[in-house]
C-alpha positions as CSV (number, residue, x, y, z in Angstrom):
1,M,169.9,-30.1,114.1
2,R,173.3,-30.3,115.8
3,G,173.4,-26.5,116.2
4,S,170.0,-26.4,118.0
5,G,171.0,-29.3,120.3
6,F,174.3,-27.5,121.3
7,C,172.5,-24.3,122.1
8,G,170.0,-26.1,124.3
9,C,172.9,-27.7,126.3
10,S,174.6,-24.4,126.6
11,L,171.5,-22.8,128.0
12,I,171.1,-25.6,130.6
13,L,174.8,-25.3,131.6
14,I,174.4,-21.5,132.0
15,L,171.3,-21.9,134.1
16,I,172.9,-24.5,136.3
17,H,176.0,-22.3,136.8
18,H,173.9,-19.3,137.6
19,S,171.8,-21.1,140.1
20,H,174.8,-22.3,142.0
21,A,176.7,-19.0,141.9
22,C,173.8,-16.7,143.0
23,K,171.2,-17.8,145.6
24,T,167.7,-16.6,144.8
25,V,166.4,-14.7,147.8
26,D,163.9,-12.3,146.3
27,K,161.9,-12.2,143.1
28,D,164.3,-9.6,141.6
29,L,167.5,-10.2,143.6
30,C,170.0,-12.9,144.4
31,I,173.1,-13.1,146.5
32,D,176.3,-14.2,145.1
33,E,177.8,-16.0,148.2
34,T,181.3,-16.3,146.7
35,P,183.4,-13.5,148.4
36,K,184.9,-11.2,145.8
37,T,186.5,-7.7,145.7
38,W,184.2,-5.0,144.5
39,S,185.7,-4.9,141.0
40,E,185.3,-8.7,140.7
41,A,181.7,-8.6,141.9
42,S,180.9,-5.7,139.5
43,E,182.3,-7.7,136.6
44,S,180.6,-11.0,137.6
45,C,177.1,-9.8,138.2
46,N,174.7,-6.9,137.8
47,L,175.2,-5.3,141.3
48,V,172.0,-3.8,142.7
49,V,171.6,0.0,142.9
50,S,169.3,2.1,145.0
51,N,167.3,5.2,144.2
52,T,166.9,6.4,147.8
53,S,170.3,6.7,149.5
54,L,173.0,9.2,148.7
55,H,174.5,9.5,152.2
56,V,176.6,7.0,154.1
57,G,174.6,5.5,157.0
58,D,171.2,6.1,155.5
59,P,168.8,3.2,155.5
60,I,168.0,1.9,152.0
61,T,164.3,1.4,151.6
62,D,164.2,0.0,148.1
63,I,166.5,-3.0,148.6
64,P,164.7,-5.5,150.7
65,V,166.6,-7.5,153.3
66,P,166.2,-11.0,151.9
67,H,165.3,-14.3,153.8
68,R,167.1,-17.5,153.3
69,S,166.5,-21.1,154.3
70,S,169.5,-21.6,156.5
71,A,168.7,-18.6,158.7
72,P,165.8,-16.3,159.2
73,T,167.6,-13.3,157.6
74,Y,171.0,-12.2,156.8
75,T,172.4,-10.7,160.0
76,S,174.4,-7.5,160.7
77,K,177.6,-9.6,160.4
78,D,176.8,-10.2,156.8
79,I,178.2,-7.4,154.5
80,H,177.3,-7.4,150.9
81,W,178.6,-5.3,147.9
82,I,176.2,-3.2,146.0
83,G,176.5,-1.1,142.9
84,A,178.1,2.0,144.4
85,T,181.4,3.6,145.1
86,G,182.3,6.7,147.2
87,T,184.5,9.7,146.8
88,F,185.7,11.8,149.7
89,T,185.6,15.6,149.5
90,P,188.8,17.5,150.6
91,W,189.2,18.1,154.3
92,F,187.6,21.2,155.8
93,K,188.2,23.0,159.0
94,F,185.0,24.1,160.8
95,A,185.7,27.8,161.4
96,G,182.7,28.7,163.5
97,C,179.6,30.8,162.6
98,N,179.6,34.5,161.7
99,M,177.0,37.2,160.8
100,Y,177.0,39.1,157.6
101,F,175.3,42.5,157.1
102,Y,174.0,41.3,153.8
103,F,174.3,38.2,151.6
104,P,178.0,37.7,150.7
105,F,179.1,37.7,147.1
106,N,179.1,34.5,145.2
107,T,176.0,33.2,147.1
108,Q,174.1,30.3,145.5
109,W,170.8,28.8,146.4
110,M,171.0,25.1,147.4
111,P,168.0,23.5,145.7
112,S,168.0,20.2,147.6
113,L,169.9,18.4,150.3
114,K,170.2,14.9,149.0
115,I,173.8,14.6,149.9
116,G,173.9,17.1,152.8
117,P,174.7,20.8,152.9
118,V,178.5,20.5,153.4
119,A,179.0,18.1,150.4
120,Q,176.6,20.1,148.2
121,C,178.1,23.5,149.0
122,H,181.6,22.0,148.2
123,Q,180.3,20.8,144.8
124,L,178.7,24.1,144.0
125,C,181.9,26.1,144.9
126,E,184.1,23.7,143.0
127,K,182.0,24.3,139.9
128,W,182.2,28.0,140.5
129,R,186.0,28.0,141.0
130,N,188.0,24.8,141.9
131,T,190.6,26.9,143.7
132,Y,188.0,28.3,146.2
133,K,189.3,28.6,149.8
134,E,186.2,28.4,152.0
135,F,182.5,28.3,152.0
136,G,179.6,29.3,154.2
137,I,176.2,27.6,154.7
138,N,172.9,28.5,156.1
139,K,169.5,26.9,155.7
140,T,169.0,27.7,152.1
141,H,172.2,29.2,150.7
142,C,175.9,28.5,150.2
143,F,178.5,31.1,149.5
144,C,182.0,30.5,148.0
145,D,185.1,32.5,148.9
146,D,188.4,32.5,146.9
147,G,190.1,35.0,149.2
148,E,188.5,38.1,147.8
149,K,186.3,40.2,150.1
150,T,183.0,38.3,150.4
151,G,180.9,40.8,152.2
152,N,180.7,43.1,155.2
153,L,181.4,40.7,158.1
154,K,180.2,41.4,161.6
155,M,182.6,39.5,163.8
156,V,180.2,38.0,166.3
157,N,179.2,34.4,166.8
158,C,175.9,33.3,165.6
159,K,173.5,30.5,166.2
160,R,174.3,27.2,164.5
161,Q,172.3,24.1,164.2
162,N,172.3,20.7,162.5
163,I,169.8,19.1,160.3
164,E,168.0,16.0,161.4
165,K,168.9,14.0,158.4
166,F,172.5,15.4,158.3
167,K,173.1,15.8,162.0
168,N,176.9,16.3,161.5
169,D,176.5,19.2,159.1
170,L,176.4,22.4,161.0
171,I,174.7,25.4,159.4
172,G,174.0,29.0,160.3
173,T,170.5,29.8,161.2
174,G,168.3,32.9,161.7
175,D,168.6,36.4,160.4
176,K,167.8,39.7,162.2
177,Q,167.6,43.1,160.7
178,G,169.3,42.1,157.5
179,H,172.1,40.1,159.3
180,Y,172.6,36.6,157.9
181,A,174.2,33.7,159.7
182,F,176.6,31.4,157.9
183,T,178.8,28.6,159.3
184,L,182.2,28.7,157.7
185,Y,184.2,25.7,156.4
186,R,187.8,26.4,155.3
187,R,189.5,24.1,152.8
188,V,192.7,22.6,154.3
189,S,195.3,19.9,153.8
190,V,195.6,17.2,156.4
191,S,198.7,15.1,156.9
192,T,198.6,11.8,155.1
193,E,200.2,10.3,158.3
194,L,196.9,9.5,159.9
195,D,195.1,6.2,160.6
196,D,192.4,6.3,158.0
197,L,189.5,4.2,159.3
198,L,187.3,5.7,156.5
199,G,185.5,8.0,158.8
200,E,184.4,11.6,158.0
201,C,185.7,13.3,161.1
202,L,189.2,13.6,162.6
203,L,189.9,12.4,166.1
204,E,193.1,13.3,167.9
205,T,194.4,10.4,170.1
206,N,197.5,9.6,172.0
207,K,198.6,7.5,169.1
208,G,198.1,10.2,166.5
209,N,195.1,11.3,164.4
210,K,192.5,8.9,163.2
211,T,189.4,9.2,161.1
212,Y,186.2,8.1,162.8
213,P,182.4,8.2,162.2
214,C,181.2,11.6,163.3
215,D,178.6,10.2,165.6
216,A,181.2,8.4,167.8
217,A,182.0,10.0,171.1
218,D,185.3,11.5,172.3
219,I,186.5,11.6,175.9
220,T,183.9,14.2,176.8
221,N,181.2,11.8,175.5
222,L,180.3,14.3,172.7
223,M,179.8,13.6,169.1
224,W,181.7,15.8,166.5
225,D,178.9,18.3,166.0
226,E,178.3,18.6,169.7
227,R,181.9,19.3,170.4
228,Q,182.0,22.1,167.8
229,Q,178.9,23.7,169.3
230,N,180.1,23.7,172.9
231,K,183.1,25.5,174.4
232,I,185.0,22.7,176.0
233,T,188.1,23.3,178.1
234,N,188.9,19.6,178.5
235,D,192.0,18.9,176.4
236,S,192.3,15.3,177.3
237,L,192.5,12.7,174.6
238,P,190.9,11.3,172.5
239,R,189.2,14.6,171.4
240,W,187.5,15.8,168.3
241,T,189.4,18.2,166.0
242,P,187.5,20.8,163.9
243,Y,188.4,18.8,160.8
244,V,185.7,17.1,158.7
245,R,185.2,15.7,155.2
246,R,182.2,14.1,153.5
247,L,181.8,11.0,151.4
248,I,179.7,11.3,148.3
249,I,178.1,8.1,147.0
250,N,178.1,7.4,143.3
251,W,175.6,4.8,142.1
252,K,177.3,3.1,139.2
253,T,179.2,-0.1,138.4
254,G,182.0,-1.3,136.2
255,S,185.7,-0.8,136.1
256,S,185.5,2.9,135.4
257,A,183.5,3.5,138.6
258,V,186.3,2.2,140.8
259,Q,189.2,4.1,139.2
260,D,188.6,7.4,140.9
261,A,186.8,6.0,144.0
262,S,188.1,6.6,147.5
263,V,186.0,3.6,148.8
264,C,183.5,1.1,147.7
265,I,180.1,0.8,149.2
266,G,178.6,-2.2,151.0
267,V,175.5,-2.8,153.1
268,R,174.6,-4.6,156.3
269,N,171.3,-5.4,157.9
270,Q,170.4,-3.0,160.7
271,N,167.1,-3.7,162.3
272,G,165.5,-5.1,159.2
273,S,166.8,-2.7,156.6
274,Y,170.1,-2.2,154.9
275,E,172.4,0.7,155.8
276,T,175.4,1.7,153.7
277,L,179.0,1.7,154.9
278,P,182.3,2.5,153.2
279,L,184.8,-0.3,152.7
280,R,188.1,-0.7,151.1
281,C,187.6,-1.9,147.5
282,N,190.1,-4.8,147.8
283,E,188.1,-6.4,150.7
284,T,186.2,-9.5,149.8
285,H,182.5,-9.8,150.5
286,T,179.3,-11.4,149.1
287,S,177.3,-9.4,146.6
288,I,173.6,-8.5,146.0
289,C,172.9,-8.9,142.4
290,K,169.9,-8.2,140.1
291,K,168.6,-11.3,138.5
292,V,169.4,-11.6,134.8
293,D,167.1,-13.0,132.2
294,I,169.5,-15.2,130.3
295,T,167.4,-15.1,127.1
296,T,167.4,-11.3,127.0
297,G,170.4,-10.3,129.0
298,N,168.3,-7.9,131.1
């Protein structure tokens, strides 16, 4: 009898502790309002994950913005951890757009664009040969170059365009009489002496180079992709450089997830839905957690 009484008290204590630590805001979710680092949050609750977003800045459609009694909704000032980390690709130098007489060697079909053509082509080329030097992209294909002759190049500029969902990823477009257009991205090393604000594009300022979101504007009032597509003679600062990297989101939790991560992923409310944003993992924020059935642990 003593044993059953003790278990009942333990369950009550656990339920009381859980209700104080995590405020119920949805039938499946709660928000732990105690600020924690991402690792602490991941260890203390079952951080929510998404099945819809693989790209920073995307709206998340399957995590509802919850309501709470003290305010109509959580606002854009509220940042919450979710169950995701991010890894930056190497830096690439956008090297323009060229025409090939035929498909270059080592060309691969890109089956989907869930993470964007630049990040996906990098992943394909790294699997092919992790010492690759550059890659090219068009609407449907990616080719990898390790310094060998990749095809018969016609040294003329070609049309380039972006994709609506991945507006900062420039690709080659169009073919004519067997000529194929590919935008070129060259793998490079960038000085570590930069002000890393966790952006994907590199901005040159009078105080040195800084990373910024690619959809910010430089002194010419152009975003990164617009600057690369236009011949601008204005050398005033701040100005976009041709250097770019991509952040790949990994939907997983636990201590192993953060070991190789460049950043950890949070969300904020933007016009009624969450959007992802990269954050330093040692920042402290509240967390969106999946409710746990204490009797089953699920």
